[in-house]
FIKE-552274 format. One record per atom (N, C-alpha, C, CB): x, y, z. Coordinates in steps of 0.1 Angstrom, whole numbers, plus 5000, padded with zeros to 4 digits. Glycine has a CB too. Layout:
<atoms>
XYZ
...
</atoms>
This chain:
<atoms>
416444378817
416844418804
415844498797
417244288796
416244558786
415244628777
415344578763
415544778778
414344598755
414344538742
415444598733
412944568735
415844508723
416744558713
415944658704
417244438704
416644748698
416044858690
415144798679
417044948683
413944858676
413044818666
412244938661
412144698671
411744918649
410845018643
409444988648
410845028628
408545088649
407145068654
406245118643
406945148667
405345028639
404245058629
402945038636
404444978616
402045128634
400645108639
399745078627
400145238646
399244958626
398344918615
396944968618
398344768613
396245008607
394845048609
393844948602
394645188602
394444848596
393544748590
394344618590
393044788576
393544508587
394244378586
395144378574
393144268584
394744438563
395544438551
396844508553
394844508539
396844618561
398044688564
399044608572
397744818572
398444528582
399244448590
399944338582
398444378601
399144278573
399644168564
400744228555
398544098556
400544338549
401544398541
402844428548
400944538535
402644478561
403844498569
404644378572
403444568582
403944268575
404644138577
405344088564
403644028581
404644108553
405244058540
406544148537
404244068529
406444278539
407544368536
408744348545
407044508537
408544288557
409644268566
410444148563
409144268580
410044058554
410743938551
411043848563
412043968544
410043838572
410143758584
410843818596
410943638580
411043948596
411744008607
410844088616
412844098602
409544088613
408544168620
407844078630
407544238611
407244138641
406444078650
405144158652
407144058664
404044078654
402744148656
402544158671
401544058651
402044278676
401744298690
400244348691
402744398696
399544298700
398144348703
398144388718
397144238700
397944288727
397944318741
399344318747
397144218748
400244248741
401644248745
401944168758
402044388747
400944088763
401144018775
402143908774
399843968780
402343848762
403343748760
404643808754
402743638752
404343888743
405543938736
406344038744
405043998723
405644118752
406344218760
407544168768
405344288769
407244068777
408344008784
409443948775
407843898794
409043888764
410043828755
410943938749
409343748744
410344058746
411144168741
412144218752
410244278736
411644228764
412544278775
413644188778
411644298787
413444058776
414443958778
415343928766
413843828783
414943998755
415643988742
415543838737
417044028743
414543768741
414243638735
413543658721
413343548744
412943778719
412443818706
413143948702
410843828706
413643948690
414344068685
413844108671
415944048685
412644158670
412144198657
412744328652
410544208658
412844338639
413244468634
412144568633
413844448620
410944508633
409744598632
408644538641
409144608617
407944618649
406844578657
405544638651
407044628672
404644558647
403444598640
402244588651
403044518628
401744708654
400744718665
399344708658
400844848673
398544598662
397244578656
396144608667
397144438651
396544668678
395544688689
394344778685
396244748701
394644868675
393544958671
392744908659
394145088668
393044788654
392244738642
390944688647
393044628635
389844758644
388544728649
387944598643
387544838646
388444568631
388044438624
388344318632
388644428610
389444328640
389844218648
389144198661
391344228650
388244288664
387444278676
385944238674
387544408684
385744198661
384344158658
383944028664
384244158642
382844018670
382243898674
380843878667
382043898690
380743768660
379543758652
378943618654
379843778637
377543608656
376843488657
376343458643
375643498667
376843358636
376443318623
375743188622
377743318613
374443188625
373743058624
374242968635
373842998611
374742848631
375242748640
376642768644
375042618634
377342878639
378742898642
378843038649
379542898630
380043048656
380343178662
381743218658
380343158678
381843348653
383143398649
383643498660
383043468635
384843478664
385443568675
386643628669
385743488688
386743768668
387843828663
389143808671
387643978662
390243798665
391543768672
391943868682
392643748662
391443998680
391744098689
390844108701
391744228682
389944018703
389044018715
389843988727
387843918713
389644068737
390444038750
389843928758
390644168758
390643868767
390143768776
389043838785
391243718785
389243958789
388344028798
386944048791
388944168802
387044078778
385744098771
384943968770
386044148756
385643858769
384943728769
384443698783
385843618764
385243728793
384843708807
383543798810
385943748816
383543918805
382444008808
381143988799
382944148806
381243888790
379943858783
379843908769
378843908791
380943928762
380843978748
380243878739
382144028743
380443748742
379843638734
378343628737
380643508737
377643578727
376243558729
375943458740
375543508716
374943478748
374643398759
374543248756
373343438766
374043218744
373943078739
375243008737
373043078727
376343088735
377643028732
378643058742
378043088718
378343138752
379343178762
379943068770
378743288771
379143008779
379442888787
380942868790
378942778780
381442768783
382842718785
383842838783
383142608776
383742908773
384743018770
384743128780
384443078756
383543158785
383543258796
384143208809
382043298799
383943078812
384543018824
386043008822
383942878826
386542978810
387942968808
388643108809
388242908794
387943208803
388543338803
388743398817
387643438796
387743368826
387843428840
388943358848
386543418847
389543248843
390543188851
391943208845
390243038852
392043298835
393343328829
394043428837
393143378814
395243388842
396143488849
395343578859
396843568839
395543708858
394943808866
394143908858
396043878875
393243988864
392444078856
393244178848
391544148865
394344218853
395244318846
395744258833
396444368855
396044128833
396444058821
395344038812
397143918825
394143998818
392943978809
392444098802
391843918818
392744218808
392344348802
393044368789
392544458812
394244328788
395044348776
395244228767
396444398781
395444118773
395743998765
394543958755
396043878774
394843908744
393843878734
393843728731
394043948721
392743678726
392543538723
393443498711
391143498720
393543578701
394443558690
395943558693
394143648679
396243648702
397643658707
398043528714
397943778715
397143478723
397443358730
397743238721
396343328740
396843228711
397043118701
398243128693
395843108692
398643248689
399843268681
401043248689
399843408675
401043278702
402143258710
402443118712
401943328724
401443028712
401542888712
402242828724
402242838700
401942888736
402342828749
401442708752
402442928760
402042588753
401142468755
400442468768
401942348754
400942548778
400342558791
399142658791
401342588801
398942728780
397942838780
396542778779
398142928768
395542858782
394142808783
393442798770
393342888793
393642898761
392842898749
393142778739
392943028742
394442748738
394742638729
394142508733
396342618728
393942488746
393342368752
391842378750
393642358767
391142488754
389742498753
389242488739
389242618760
389942558730
389442568716
389742438708
390142678709
390742358713
390942228707
389742138711
392242168712
389342158724
388142078729
386842108721
387942098744
386742238717
385542278710
385642248695
385342428712
386742188690
387042158676
386942288668
386042058671
387542398673
387442528666
388542538656
387642638676
388442638647
389442668637
389842808637
388942618623
391042838634
391542978633
391443028618
392942998638
390943148616
390943208603
392243288601
389643298601
392943258591
394343318589
394343398576
395343198588
395043508577
395143598565
396643618562
394443738567
396943608549
398343638544
398343698531
399143508544
399443728525
399543788511
398843698501
400943808507
398743568503
398143488493
396643458496
398843348493
396043528505
394643518508
394343458522
394043438498
393143398523
392643348536
392843188536
391243388538
392943138548
392842998550
392342968564
394142928547
391842848566
391342798579
392242688584
389942758578
392642698596
393542598603
392842548615
394942658606
392542418617
392042368629
392942398641
391742208628
392342438652
393242478663
394042358668
392342528675
393442238666
394142118670
395542098662
393341988667
395542158650
396742148641
397642268641
396342118627
397242368649
397942498648
399342498654
397042608656
399442428666
400742428673
401542308668
400542408688
402742338662
403642238657
404442178668
404542288646
404842268677
405642238689
405442348699
407142208686
405942338711
405742458720
406342588714
406442428733
405542688714
405942818709
406242818694
407142868716
405742718687
405942718672
404642678666
407042608669
404142748656
402942718649
403142688635
401942838651
402042658628
402142628613
401942758605
401042528609
401842868612
401642998604
402943038597
401243108614
402843088585
403943138578
404343278584
403643158563
405543328581
406043448588
405243568584
407443468584
404443558572
403743668568
402243648569
404043698553
401843558578
400443528581
400043578595
400143378580
398743618596
398143668608
396843598611
397943828606
396643568624
395343508628
394443628629
395543438642
393243618622
392243728623
391043688631
391843758608
390843558633
389643518641
389643378644
388443568634
388643338652
388443198655
386943168652
388743168671
386743048646
385343008643
385142878650
385242998628
383942868657
383642738664
382142718662
384042748678
381742588662
380342548662
379842578676
380242398659
378542628676
377842648689
377342518694
376742748687
377442498707
376942388714
375442398716
377642358728
374742288717
373242288719
372942328734
372642148716
371742348736
371342388750
371542278760
369842438750
371642148755
371842038764
373241998767
371041918758
374142068760
375642038761
376142068776
376442118751
377041988780
377742008793
379242008790
377341898803
379942068799
381342088798
382042098811
381742208788
383342078812
384142108824
385542148821
384141988833
386042228829
387442278828
388142258841
387442428823
389242178841
389942148853
391442178851
389742008858
392042248860
393542268859
394142278872
393842398851
395442228873
396142238885
397342338883
396742098888
397342438892
398342538892
398842548906
397842678887
400142568907
400742578921
400342708928
402242568920
399942808919
399542938925
398442998916
400743038926
397443058922
396443118914
397043218904
395343178923
396643208891
397043298881
398243248873
397443428888
398843138878
400043088871
399542988860
401043018881
400442958851
400142858841
399942718848
401242848830
399142638842
398842508848
399942408845
397542458842
400142318855
401042208854
400342098846
401542158867
399042098847
398241998839
396842058839
398241858845
396142028828
394742088826
393941988817
394742228821
392641998818
391841918810
390541988807
391541778816
389941968795
388642018792
387841908786
388742138781
386641888791
385741788786
384441858780
385341688797
384041828768
382841878762
382041758757
383141978750
380741758761
379841658757
378441718753
379541558769
378141688741
376841738735
376041618730
377041848724
375141578738
374341458734
373441478722
373441408746
373041608720
372141638709
372841608695
371741778710
374141648695
374941628682
375741508682
375741748679
375941448694
376741328695
378241368696
376541238684
378541488699
379941538700
380441518714
379941688696
381641468715
382341448728
383841458725
382041318734
384441548733
385941558733
386541578746
386341688724
387541508749
388341518761
389741558757
388341388770
390241668762
391641718758
392441738770
391441848750
393641688770
394641698781
395741808777
395341568784
395941898786
397041998784
398141988793
396442138784
399341998788
400541998797
401442108793
401341858795
402542148801
403342258797
404442228787
404142298810
404542098782
405642058774
405342018760
406341948781
404042008757
403641958743
402242008740
403641798743
401942008727
400542048723
399541968730
400442038707
398342028731
397241948737
396941818730
395942028737
396541718738
396341588733
394841548734
397141478741
394241518722
392841478722
392741328726
392241498708
392141308737
392041168743
390741098736
391941168758
390941048724
389840998717
389240868723
390240958703
390040778728
389540658734
388740688746
390740568738
389140788754
388340818766
386940888762
389140918775
387040968752
385841038747
384840928742
386141138736
385340838734
384440728729
383840648740
385240638719
384640618750
384140548762
383040618770
385240508771
383340758771
382440838779
381040848771
383040978781
381140868758
379940878750
379040758750
380340918736
379740638751
378940518751
378540468765
379840408745
378940538775
378540498789
377340578793
379740508799
376240518796
375040598799
375140668813
373840498800
376040618822
376240688834
377340798834
376640588845
377940808822
379040908820
380140898831
378441048821
380540778833
381640758843
382740668836
381140688856
383940698840
385040618835
385940568846
385940698825
386340438846
387140388857
388540458857
387340238856
389040478869
390340548871
391440478863
390640558885
391440338863
392540268856
392440288841
392440118859
391240318835
391140348821
391840488818
389740338816
391540578827
392140708825
393640708827
391540808836
394140628837
395540618839
396240558827
395740528852
395640448822
396140388810
396240478798
395340258806
395140558796
395140658785
396240758786
393740728784
396540808798
397640898801
398940838797
397640948815
399140718801
400340648798
400540638783
400440508804
399440598776
399540588761
399740718754
398240528756
399240828760
399440958754
400940998754
398641058762
401740958763
403140988763
403441128767
403740958750
402541188775
402741328779
403441348792
401441408779
403541238799
404141238813
405641198813
403341138822
406441278820
407841258821
408241148831
408641388824
407341138842
407641048852
406341008859
408641108863
406440928870
405240878877
404440988883
405640768887
405041098887
404341208893
403441278883
405341308899
404041298871
403241358860
402041268856
404141378847
402241138856
401141048852
400041058863
401640898852
400441058875
399441078886
398741208885
400041058900
399441318882
398841448882
397941458870
399941558880
398341418858
397441418846
396241328848
398241388834
396441218854
395241128856
394241188865
395740988862
394741258876
393841318885
393141438879
394641368897
393841518871
393141628865
392041588855
394141718857
392341478847
391341428838
390141368846
391941318829
390441288856
389441228864
388441328870
390041138875
389041438875
388241548882
387441618871
389141648889
387941638859
387241708849
386041618845
388141728836
386241488844
385141398840
384041398851
385641258837
384541398864
383641388875
382741518876
384441378888
383341638873
382641758873
381541758862
383541878871
381841688851
380841678840
379641598845
381541618828
379941488852
378841408856
377941478866
379441278863
378541568874
377741628885
376841738880
378741688895
377041778867
376141888862
374741838859
376741938849
</atoms>
């Protein structure tokens, strides 16, 4: 199939894009890399009256090291992160996550902001940035606001963003030099979305620890009880039955196979952390 008819606008600034969204009264869609929206247009799952292209907005590609925080423009591509656009002191986990997203052709075009706005629960950035306790910077007609990534996804493919709001960037605290992390996912084929994934971040210097479980059917789940247990255990090990119990409590598994899969992904992520 081919897309339903639409008007095409090329925005040259963030303000122009926001004005276009506001003027469309909820009928416009933003496009940057088009790796998620393109197929939806072709299948007519998305039928915007106006398509606002923000790929040329240089403001959205800004990456800035601001003291203890890092700002990443929403238009930054997965490939740019994979290739080292982030400062070396902050690259770590994000660079590793970027290089495992789909295929290089997709990474060349797809953007970090587009992935978050699309809100596919099986995607990598919503999981990793939840683990980093990051926040998205949002711009709309009424000004700016910050939304924790953990709170961004209301349900699969649904966010808390208003129809006239645009993600302009991501802000995250930088980890210390002693921080360790791991990213584990199970996919039936390289390049496909994961059936289950987990990210573990542990920074002894700041006392920060997060374990996040990702599934294809629901927003990422922060496994607080596991993180607290890991932080308090000097050997950084968790018994398998504790992980299994936490997965059951999380309610993300549809059946015994899902419970086993999610338990295994979490256990391997924690094991990889210990081996560093």
